[in-house]
N, C-alpha and C positions, 0 to 999 in steps of 0.2 A: 504494500501501498505507501504510495505517495502521498505529499500533502501541497497542496498549493496554498501558499500566503496572498492572502488577499486584502491589503491595507487596509483597505476601505472598512474592511471588518475586525482589520485590528486597532484602530481609531476608532470606532464607534465604540467595540466593549471597553478603553480606554478612557471615552468618555463616559460611557456607563461607571465605571469600578470607581472613577473620581469622583463621581455624583455620590456613590455608595459612603466613599469616605465622608464626603463633608455632611451628610444627614446622619453620618453614623457618631459624627465627632464635634459638637458643639462643644464648644467652652462654655458655654449654663445651658444644661437643656430647660431650664425656665422661660429662657428667654430666646426664641427662635425663630425667625420669619416662618410665616404660615405657607410657602412655597416648599418650604423645606420640614416639614412636618408633612405625615398621612393624612390622609382625611382622618375626619373621626368617624364616619362608619360610610355612605353612599357618598360616591364622588372621589374625583380623581385627582392627585397635586402631582408636580413635579418627581417627588419622593416617590409619590405608585405606581412610576412608570421604571425606577429600577431594577425592581426582579424580574416583572415579567420583559425586560430589554435581555436582559441575562439569559431568559431563559429562552425567548428565541435567538438572541445570538447563538447558543451554543448550537439549536436546533440547525442553521445555517454553517456552521462548520462541521456536522457534521461528513456529511455529503461531499465536502471540500476537501476533506480528512482520509475521507475512504472512497476516490472518485470511481474506481474498479469494484465494484461489489465480489466481495468471496466471500460465502457463509462455510466456517471450519470452527472444526473445534479449538484453533489458536485464537482465531477473530472475536469468539462468541467469548475465551476466558479473556481475552485484553477487553474486551466489555463489560465483563462481569467486574473486574476486579480495581477498574476505574473507579467503578459506580460506586463499588463499595469503600473504597480511596477516598472518594469526596464524602459519601455519607456519616463512614466513622470520624473525619475532619471537623464535619460540622456537629459530629456528637459531643464532641472535646471539648469544645466555644461554652460548652452549657456545663462540663465537669468542671473546668480549670478552677472557679471560683471556689467549689465544694471539695477540692482536695485536700484529703487529713491525712499527717505522717508523725509519727509515734509521738503526738501532743506538742509540736511543734508548735510555736508562733511566729507571728510576725513575722522580721525577715530570716531569718531559717524554713519559715513555713516558705516565702516566697521563692526562695532560691529551687528548696526540694520542688514546686512547681514549674518552678523553671526549668529546670531540667526533666520534668518525664514532658513537658511539652517539646525540647528539643528533641526528644528520643522518640516523641508518637510522630511529631512533625518529620522527622527522620524515616520511621519507620513505613509513615503513608505518602511520601514525597521521594525518596529516594529511589536508586537505581539499581535497580535486582533483576535475579530472574523471575520470571515468570511462575515459578513454585514456591520462592522464599515472599513473594509478593504477597499470593494469594494465603499463604499461611501468616501473614504477617496481619491480613485485614482482616481474615475471620476470627483469627484470633483476640484481636482489638474488640470486635464488634461483640464477641461471645462475654471479655473483659465488663463492658458498657453492661449488657443488658444482666449480668449475675450484679454486679457493683445497683443499678437501677431496681431491683426488686427481689434483692438479699434481706434487705430490711434493714442495712445499714445505715443509721440517722441518717449519717451525712448527705447520703446519696438518693434519702428515702421522697423525694421532689427534684431529682432532676431532671431537666426538658429532654424530652425525646426527638419530638420533631424539629422542625429548623430551617434555614433558606439553602444551606448547602445539601442537607438531604433530600429536600425536594427537588433539588436539580438532579441530584443526582439517580431519583428514578424517574425524573421526565429523560436523563440522557440515554439511561441503559433502554427503556420503554420507546424511544426515538430512535436509538441504533438499531432496535432490532427490526423494526417497523421498517427506515431503511435497507436491511439489507435484504429481508423476506418477504415482503410484501411491494406491489406494483404503484404508482403515483397514486392510480383511482382508488385503492385501498384507502392508503395512506388518508387524501378526501374524505372520504364515507366514515371511515373511524373518527375525524378529528371531527365532523358532521355530528355523529351521532353520541359521542361523549357529550358535545355540546348542548344537545334536545335532552338526553337523557339527564343530566346534571339540571338543568332547567323543568323538567317536569315534574322530579324526587324532587329538588328543595321548593318547591309552589306547592303539588298537588299533596304529597305524604303526609301526614299528619303526625302531629313529635310526639311521643308515646310521652305522659307525664304529663304533658301543658297544652295539647290542644289542636289546633288547625295550624296547619301550616303557615309559615309566615318568615322574615328575614327580619326579624329584628335579635340585638345582641343577646347571646345565652341561652335564647330559646328556640334557635332552626335546630333541624333536623342536623345539618352539618357538627353543629355543638352537641350537642345528646352523641351524639356519635362518640365523640373525643373524649365527652364526659365519662362512657363505658369503658372505649379499650385505652385512652391514656390515660384517667384519674390519676392525678397528682402527678402526673410528669408533661406536664404542658406549661402555655408559657405563663410566666410568673403575676403578668401585668393581668392576667385576663381570668385563669385561676378555673373556671366551667370553660372553656376552649380556645383553641391553639387558632392563631393566626394561618398557622403549615398544617392545619391541620389532617384528618386522613379522607373522609371525603373530599373536600376542597382541595386535594392534589387529583383529584381525575379530571379537570376542567384545566390544571396547568399544564399538561401533560399536550392539551392543542395548541399554548402556545409555541412547541418545541416543533410538533408538525407542520405548522406551518410555515417555521422557519427554515424544518429539513425542507420543505417543496419550495421557498424562495433558496435555499443553496444550490437544489437540483436547477432552477432556472441560469443559475452562473454557469451550471457545468455542460448548458448546451451550445450545440454548436453554431451559436449567431451572434450576430454583430452584437458588442457591446453595449451600442445606442439601442438597441431592440430590449436586450436584457431590464436596461436602468428604464425604459418605458412600460415596458410590462409589469414591473414592480410597483413602479410611481402608479398605475391604476388599480391593481392590488390592494396597495397598501389605502388608496382613498375609498375602493370599496369595502376593503375594512370597518375603515374610521364609521364611514357611514351605516353601516350593518351594525356597527356597536352600539351606533348613536340612536338608531330604531327600537333596537330592543332594549337598549335601558328605561324606555318607558314604562314596560311589563316585567323586568328583569333587572332593576336599577345596576348601576356600573360599582361595585363593592371589590376591595383587594383582597379585604380580610375572609372573604363568602369566593374570592376570587370568580364572582358569577362570570357567566357563559357572554355577556354585552361587555364587561371587564377585558375577558380572553383578545373579542372581535378588536375593540377598539384599544389597545395597548399593543396590539400585533401589528395592528394599520398603522399608528404611530411611527412602530419599529421600521417595518416595512417601506413608508415613504421619507424617512428617515435615512435608511441603509441606501436608497435608491440615488438619493441626493446626494451621499457620499462617496458614491459607485460613481456620481457621474462628473461628480471635479475631481477627486482622486483618481481615479484607475482611469475616467475617459477624456476629459480634459488634462490630463497629468500634470495638475496642480496639487503640488504637498506642503508648499510652503508652511508656515503657522500649525499642523498637524504632528510637529514630531512632537510633543507633550503632551498628546496622547497615544501614541503610539509606544512610547515611552512602556506607557501606564497598562496598551492594550495586550504587550508581549506578557507580561509574567503577573496573571491577575490572581494568579489563586498563593501567591507567598503573600501579598496584599491583606486579600482575604481570609486566611489563616491567623496573619499574625497582628495585623494593625486590630484584631476582635482584643487580641490576648494583652498586649501592651498597657488600654486605658486600665486591665483587668490589676495588671500587677501596680504598674501606676498609684492605685488606689490603695493596696498595700502599705506602701512608704507611710508611715507615721511617722510624727513628730509633733515637738510642742512649739503650738502657734503663739508666736513674738508679741502678736499683737492683741491675744487673747488667750494670758496665759494659763489660766484655768482651762484651756480646749484645747485638742491636738487638730490635726490638718494633715490628709493625705499628700503627698508630692502630688497629683494631679491636681487637685482644686488648688494648689498652694503657687502654680506655675502660671494658673490660668487668673486666679485672683493677686496677683502681687507683678507678676509679668505683662500679662495685658489687660486686661478690663479696667486698670486706673488711666491708660491713655486714649479712653473712651466714654464720650457722654451718652449715650446711645446703648444700653447693656446687652440689645440687638444685633448690634455693628459689633459689639467686645466680643460678641457669641459666636458670630460669624468668623472673624478673624480667626478666634483660635483652632476652628475650622481649618483654615484656609492654611496655620501654621502648620498644623499636623500634613495638613497636604503637599507642603511646602519641604520639608521632614523625606518624606515618603518620594518626593520626587528627585530629591538628591541620592537617596537610595537605587530608586528604580533606573537611575540614569548611568550609576556605577555597573547595575548587573547587564543595561542594556549594552554598555562599551566594553564588557568585557564577556558579552555573549552569553549570561548565566540565563536559565530562563531553567525556574521550577514548574514541573508536572506532575499530576497525581496520575 
């Protein structure tokens, strides 16, 4: 299998992960500009585009990575192991802050957690033989599940779903669809998934609650999460998970639509025709999503069918624009920053969520309030950034941009040295 590197797709991926880093790392969660927050429930902000864009981009990349369809045991094993590695990386984010070691606390515990992080990161992103990758991925997953359901107090409520976990599931399904089915079957699969999800969410009564509904905590997806993921859901919601079980099914369609776009990019037609076709499809999907929104509201947490069409429509249109500018017009100036981010997404995904948790563990006496302690993350923001701004939202955004700047420098070093971290 050979891989064709599409610069516009790398740039799109870079833009998306850069936005993810900004929205996930504000200086102060209490003061964030509305577009950098998720919608309260129904609706869609720029922040709500990040996750579905990732899934779409992954779907586009599948046929580009495997332009020649080869179905054999080796290929299946690669897909399975890659999915498991992503899944396990995602779960580790939820375990990091709960790791306990021999009664240690403070800095010694932090050192222990970071040592485990390096070991897990190497096991799941290191280059090994296929057999070793298999053993490591399955072993780590078994350890996670044992800890989560062992009754050990520290892990009794650790969250199991998450962003990378959903991406891993979608990658696995979409890759198999690509290798084993025709485009017609892929389209039918996507349509059926969206229609069935719509019917299930709006027609089936919720046990113990009543009529079907789309409200927080009382809809069917929430009920299924409360039964199958009890005690292991997103801590802010308790009774449901934004990356829950039932809502994962429509997210597969984001990957399928990306898969179909990726196959358009492989066709033996002119680049201009490819761009036009993508643009037309993108606009049609946006219109379809907005129309469906009337009866099945756009909602990220429920990952409604209208949300799938709307977000993939925007993603397809944006990719068509980037494809035209970068790959057709050959205008690449100004895109280097996003390219640097786009070729190394996994290391950012993994490490950028660990660093803030680590900084919070480093506490010391607050010199301005002697009776209180302050953690390093709050200290750096409160005394290194916030005092220079009268607008707390501008200060909070600056905190995120400083973090992006640090990561840009790190990724630039990786890029210069051709270091790419993959699962």
